[in-house]
Each structure stands twice: as structure tokens, then as C-alpha cells.
KEKE-3310 file (N, C-alpha, C; in steps of 0.2 Angstrom, whole numbers, plus 5000, padded with zeros to 4 digits):
npx = (5004:5003:5011:5004:4991:4988:4989:4978:4968:4969:4967:4953:4947:4950:4943:4930:4928:4929:4918:4908:4908:4905:4892:4886:4887:4879:4866:4864:4863:4855:4857:4871:4885:4887:4896:4908:4910:4913:4924:4933:4933:4939:4952:4956:4959:4970:4969:4970:4958:4952:4942:4928:4916:4915:4914:4902:4893:4894:4889:4876:4871:4872:4863:4851:4849:4855:4866:4883:4896:4913:4918:4928:4923:4914:4916:4908:4893:4895:4888:4890:4898:4891:4875:4860:4862:4859:4865:4872:4886:4901:4908:4918:4934:4947:4940:4934:4925:4918:4921:4929:4937:4943:4943)
npy = (4994:5011:5026:5037:5033:5028:5040:5047:5039:5040:5054:5054:5046:5054:5066:5061:5057:5069:5076:5068:5069:5083:5083:5075:5083:5093:5086:5084:5097:5109:5122:5126:5133:5127:5127:5133:5123:5112:5116:5117:5104:5098:5104:5099:5086:5088:5095:5108:5120:5129:5132:5140:5138:5124:5121:5127:5120:5106:5108:5112:5101:5092:5099:5097:5084:5074:5060:5062:5057:5051:5041:5032:5033:5019:5011:4999:5003:5016:5032:5042:5058:5068:5068:5059:5048:5052:5061:5071:5081:5088:5100:5109:5116:5106:5099:5083:5076:5069:5073:5087:5094:5107:5125)
npz = (5000:4996:5002:4999:4997:5010:5017:5012:5016:5029:5031:5026:5036:5048:5045:5044:5057:5064:5058:5062:5076:5076:5071:5081:5092:5087:5087:5100:5105:5097:5096:5095:5087:5073:5062:5068:5078:5069:5063:5074:5078:5067:5068:5080:5076:5069:5057:5045:5041:5029:5020:5018:5011:5010:5023:5026:5018:5022:5035:5032:5027:5038:5047:5040:5042:5035:5033:5033:5024:5021:5014:5002:4985:4979:4989:4999:5006:5005:5004:4995:4996:5004:5011:5009:5001:4989:4974:4981:4984:4992:4982:4982:4977:4983:4992:4999:4992:4977:4960:4959:4951:4953:4952)
capx = (5000:5007:5010:4998:4984:4987:4988:4971:4963:4970:4963:4946:4945:4950:4938:4924:4928:4927:4911:4903:4908:4901:4885:4883:4886:4873:4861:4863:4861:4855:4859:4878:4888:4889:4902:4913:4911:4916:4931:4936:4934:4944:4958:4958:4961:4976:4968:4969:4952:4951:4937:4922:4911:4915:4911:4894:4890:4894:4885:4870:4869:4871:4857:4846:4848:4859:4872:4889:4901:4919:4921:4930:4918:4914:4916:4901:4889:4896:4882:4892:4901:4887:4868:4857:4862:4858:4871:4874:4893:4904:4911:4923:4941:4950:4935:4935:4919:4916:4926:4928:4941:4946:4939)
capy = (5000:5017:5031:5042:5030:5028:5047:5049:5035:5043:5060:5053:5044:5060:5070:5057:5057:5076:5077:5064:5073:5089:5081:5072:5089:5097:5082:5085:5104:5112:5129:5127:5136:5121:5128:5133:5116:5108:5119:5115:5096:5097:5107:5094:5081:5090:5097:5115:5120:5136:5132:5141:5135:5117:5120:5128:5114:5101:5110:5112:5094:5090:5102:5094:5077:5070:5057:5065:5051:5052:5034:5032:5031:5012:5007:4996:5007:5023:5035:5048:5062:5072:5067:5053:5043:5056:5064:5078:5080:5094:5101:5115:5113:5103:5095:5076:5073:5070:5076:5094:5097:5114:5131)
capz = (5000:4995:5008:4997:4999:5017:5019:5010:5020:5036:5030:5026:5043:5053:5043:5046:5064:5065:5056:5066:5082:5076:5070:5087:5096:5085:5089:5107:5106:5090:5097:5094:5081:5070:5058:5073:5080:5064:5062:5080:5078:5062:5071:5085:5072:5066:5050:5044:5037:5027:5015:5021:5007:5012:5030:5026:5014:5027:5041:5030:5026:5045:5049:5036:5044:5031:5035:5029:5023:5017:5012:4995:4981:4977:4995:5001:5011:5004:5001:4993:5001:5009:5010:5011:4996:4983:4971:4984:4987:4992:4976:4982:4976:4989:4996:4998:4988:4970:4955:4959:4946:4954:4949)
cpx = (5005:5006:5004:4992:4983:4986:4981:4966:4963:4966:4956:4944:4945:4945:4931:4923:4926:4920:4906:4903:4904:4894:4882:4882:4880:4866:4859:4861:4861:4856:4866:4879:4891:4896:4908:4915:4915:4923:4936:4938:4939:4951:4961:4961:4967:4975:4966:4963:4951:4946:4930:4916:4910:4912:4904:4890:4889:4889:4878:4867:4868:4864:4851:4845:4851:4865:4878:4894:4907:4922:4922:4924:4919:4915:4909:4899:4891:4890:4884:4895:4897:4880:4866:4857:4861:4865:4874:4881:4896:4908:4916:4930:4944:4946:4937:4930:4919:4922:4925:4932:4944:4941:4943)
cpy = (5006:5022:5036:5039:5030:5035:5049:5045:5038:5050:5059:5051:5050:5064:5067:5058:5064:5078:5074:5067:5079:5088:5078:5078:5093:5093:5084:5092:5108:5120:5131:5130:5130:5122:5129:5127:5112:5110:5117:5108:5095:5099:5102:5088:5082:5093:5104:5115:5128:5137:5133:5138:5128:5116:5122:5123:5108:5102:5110:5105:5091:5093:5099:5087:5072:5067:5060:5059:5053:5046:5035:5030:5023:5008:5005:5001:5014:5026:5041:5053:5066:5069:5061:5048:5046:5058:5070:5077:5087:5095:5107:5112:5111:5099:5087:5073:5074:5072:5083:5097:5104:5119:5136)
cpz = (5000:5001:5006:4999:5006:5020:5018:5014:5027:5036:5030:5033:5048:5051:5045:5053:5067:5064:5060:5073:5082:5075:5077:5092:5094:5087:5096:5109:5100:5090:5096:5088:5078:5066:5063:5076:5075:5063:5068:5080:5073:5064:5076:5082:5068:5058:5050:5040:5035:5021:5018:5018:5009:5019:5030:5023:5019:5033:5039:5029:5033:5048:5046:5038:5040:5034:5031:5030:5019:5015:5005:4991:4979:4983:4997:5007:5010:5001:4997:4998:5006:5007:5012:5005:4989:4980:4974:4987:4987:4985:4976:4981:4983:4994:4995:4994:4981:4966:4955:4954:4947:4951:4945)
residu = (MET:SER:ASN:GLU:ARG:THR:ASP:GLU:ALA:ASP:LEU:ARG:ALA:ALA:THR:GLN:GLN:ALA:VAL:ASP:ALA:ALA:ALA:THR:ALA:TYR:THR:GLU:ASP:ALA:SER:ILE:ASP:LEU:GLU:ASP:THR:LEU:ARG:ARG:GLU:MET:ALA:GLN:GLY:GLY:MET:ALA:LEU:ASP:ASP:ASP:ALA:TRP:VAL:ARG:GLU:VAL:ALA:ARG:ALA:ILE:ARG:SER:GLY:HIS:HIS:VAL:SER:PHE:ALA:PRO:GLU:GLY:ASP:ALA:GLY:ALA:ALA:GLY:ALA:VAL:GLY:ASP:GLY:ALA:ASP:GLU:GLN:PRO:THR:SER:PRO:GLY:SER:LEU:GLY:GLY:ASP:ASN:GLY:GLY:ALA)
# end
């Protein structure tokens, strides 16, 4: 297994853990600043996050009750990057979802 693949898998796992923690916090208290909580959880996982559009999109999906998943495409059980199985995915350059091809 290459280091690049391991690094990507580690990044996806850390991102998933941060998003799940933020979603759980929101479920427990819907009055929290979800975007700030998501940024804080990402930082605690050692990830710098400077893509405000990505943060807003993930937070919107969480608020809408969608499960946000960062499993690689083609994995069993992967429902796409954001949403409930629909083709709803983060498309911001640098996001982990879909073919975003940059802007």
C-alpha cells in the first residue's frame, strides 16, 4: 500500500471522525455554532480548514439530517460524500467529495 493511499485514508478517517463529532454535538444541542464546532473538531484532528464554502455545505447537510460520509467512492455502504444517498457531494476545490476538478 502506498503512503499516498494511506495518507488519503487517514485524512478521510480523521475528517469522518470530526464530522461525526460535530453532528453528534449538533444532535445534542441544536443551538451550537455548527460551523465553529466543525472547524474546532477538524483542528483537534490536526487538519487546517480554510474552505468556508465546504464548512457551510457540510453544516447544511448535518442540519438537514443527512448522514455525511467520506468513504471512498465504490466502498460498500458509501452514500456519497454528503447526503442521504443522493448525488449531493461537496464540490469545492480541495474537498474530499466527488470530481471537483478545481475552479
